[in-house]
C-alpha positions, 0 to 999 in steps of 0.5 A, spaced: 499 499 499 501 506 499 504 509 505 502 517 502 494 515 501 494 512 508 497 518 510 490 522 508 486 525 513 478 524 513 472 525 518 469 518 520 462 520 522 456 515 525 448 515 523 444 514 528 437 516 529 438 523 530 442 524 524 450 523 522 455 525 528 462 526 527 466 520 530 473 524 529 479 526 524 484 521 522 488 519 517 486 512 512 489 507 516 486 509 522 479 509 519 479 502 516 482 499 523 475 501 527 471 496 527 467 494 522 460 498 523 455 499 517 453 506 520 459 508 519 461 513 514 468 516 511 468 523 508 472 523 501 480 523 501 481 528 497 479 535 501 476 538 494 471 532 494 470 532 502 469 539 502 463 538 497 460 533 502 462 527 498 461 521 503 464 514 502 463 507 506 468 502 508 470 498 502 470 505 497 475 507 502 479 501 502 479 501 494 481 508 494 487 507 498 489 501 495 489 504 488 496 507 486 
């Protein structure tokens, strides 16, 4: 895996009954090390896409990190 991609920052949030709540801001490796929960969502690692509100699921985030 690309070490530079692992260090990209994402915001992790959880979908709950009262909407989405931030869990924290972390690098992609830390985000993927969290337990698998279907309610977790991740901002896109590209800052422009994250600012536009693009959200990814765990599989999409792992795929993004695996791409070279």
